[in-house]
C-alpha positions in Angstrom: -104.4 80.5 19.8 -105.2 84.1 18.9 -102.5 86.3 17.6 -101.2 88.7 20.3 -101.9 92.5 20.0 -98.2 93.0 19.7 -97.7 90.5 16.9 -100.8 91.7 15.1 -99.6 95.3 15.5 -96.1 94.6 14.2 -97.5 93.0 11.1 -99.7 96.0 10.5 -96.9 98.5 11.3 -94.6 96.8 8.8 -97.4 96.7 6.2 -98.0 100.4 6.5 -94.8 102.0 7.5 -92.2 99.4 6.6 -88.7 100.4 7.5 -89.8 103.8 8.8 -92.0 102.3 11.4 -89.3 99.9 12.4 -86.8 102.7 12.8 -89.2 104.6 15.1 -89.6 101.5 17.3 -85.8 101.0 17.4 -85.2 104.6 18.3 -87.4 104.2 21.4 -85.7 101.1 22.8 -83.1 102.9 24.8 -85.4 105.6 26.2 -89.0 104.6 26.2 -89.5 100.9 25.2 -93.0 100.9 26.7 -94.0 103.7 24.3 -92.9 101.6 21.4 -95.0 98.7 22.8 -98.0 101.1 23.2 -97.7 102.3 19.6 -97.5 98.8 18.2 -100.2 97.2 20.4 -102.7 100.0 20.5 -102.3 102.1 17.4 -101.5 99.2 15.0 -102.7 96.1 16.9 -106.1 97.6 17.9 -106.9 100.6 15.7 -105.2 99.9 12.4 -106.3 96.3 12.5 -110.0 97.1 12.8 -112.2 96.1 9.8 -114.2 99.3 9.4 -111.8 101.2 7.1 -109.2 100.3 4.5 -105.5 101.1 5.1 -105.8 103.7 2.4 -108.6 105.4 4.3 -106.8 105.1 7.6 -103.7 106.7 6.2 -105.6 109.6 4.6 -107.2 110.2 8.0 -103.9 109.9 9.8 -101.9 112.2 7.5 -104.7 114.8 7.6 -104.9 114.5 11.4 -101.2 115.0 11.9 -101.2 118.0 9.5 -104.1 119.5 11.4 -102.5 118.9 14.8 -99.3 120.7 13.6 -95.9 120.2 15.2 -96.0 116.5 14.2 -93.7 116.7 11.1 -91.6 113.7 12.0 -94.7 111.5 12.4 -96.3 113.1 9.3 -93.2 112.2 7.3 -93.5 108.5 8.4 -97.2 108.5 7.5 -96.7 110.2 4.2 -94.4 107.3 3.4 -97.1 104.9 4.8 -99.8 106.4 2.7 -97.7 105.9 -0.4 -96.9 102.3 0.8 -100.7 101.5 0.9 -101.4 102.8 -2.6 -102.3 106.5 -2.1 -100.9 108.5 -4.9 -98.9 111.7 -4.4 -101.7 113.6 -6.2 -104.3 112.2 -3.7 -102.1 113.2 -0.7 -101.7 116.8 -2.1 -105.5 117.0 -2.6 -106.2 115.7 0.9 -103.8 118.3 2.3 -105.5 121.1 0.3 -108.8 120.0 1.7 -107.5 120.9 5.2 -106.8 124.6 4.4 -110.2 126.0 5.5 -110.1 124.1 8.7 -106.4 124.4 9.8 -104.9 127.2 7.7 -102.2 127.8 5.2 -99.1 127.5 7.4 -99.8 123.9 8.5 -100.8 122.9 5.0 -97.7 124.5 3.6 -95.5 122.6 6.1 -97.2 119.3 5.0 -96.9 120.0 1.3 -93.2 120.8 1.6 -92.6 117.7 3.7 -94.5 115.6 1.1 -92.4 117.2 -1.7 -89.3 116.0 0.2 -90.6 112.5 0.6 -91.7 112.3 -3.0 -88.3 113.4 -4.2 -86.5 110.9 -1.9 -88.7 108.1 -3.4 -88.2 109.3 -7.0 -91.9 110.2 -7.4 -92.9 113.0 -9.7 -96.2 114.7 -9.4 -97.8 116.5 -12.3 -98.8 119.7 -10.6 -101.9 121.2 -12.1 -104.1 124.2 -11.2 -107.8 124.2 -11.4 -107.7 127.9 -11.5 -105.5 128.4 -14.6 -102.6 129.6 -12.6 -99.2 128.6 -13.8 -96.1 128.5 -11.6 -94.0 126.4 -14.0 -92.9 129.2 -16.4 -92.0 132.4 -14.4 -90.7 134.1 -17.6 -94.3 134.3 -19.0 -95.8 136.1 -16.0 -98.0 139.0 -16.9 -97.8 140.7 -13.5 -95.3 143.5 -13.2 -92.4 142.9 -10.8 -93.1 144.0 -7.2 -90.2 145.7 -5.4 -87.9 144.4 -8.2 -89.0 140.8 -7.8 -90.9 138.6 -10.2 -94.1 137.2 -8.7 -94.1 133.5 -8.0 -97.3 132.7 -9.9 -99.7 134.6 -12.0 -102.9 134.1 -13.9 -102.7 133.7 -17.6 
């Protein structure tokens, strides 16, 4: 007998989101249990279980879509964890988020970056921040720019 959509979806949900996905499903039980079922069956049982893309590709698309939609920070947090769970590195996530700037703008990308930073810290992950433009934010005492309104600039070019 074929595996049910729900069973297939729960396996995929746990594979991607682990405890975070399970917490979301549990939080819906007392208010919208059908919504939990729809998420499991449709999103994970039908869409995430398709063969056309890897889980890594699906999570890059999902995190970028949630970033672009804006106002989805709780879901984005779950999927940042999911992206890490399926092998996407913190550096790849940051780069994918930077790719969204021209299409969605700085505020949404900033929100996603700060959320990712929180998730990385909670998981004990450290990212080696680099700049392709030669800009350093790591050592504020070496800034060449003069203070503005008595404040040291956050970053400056060498």
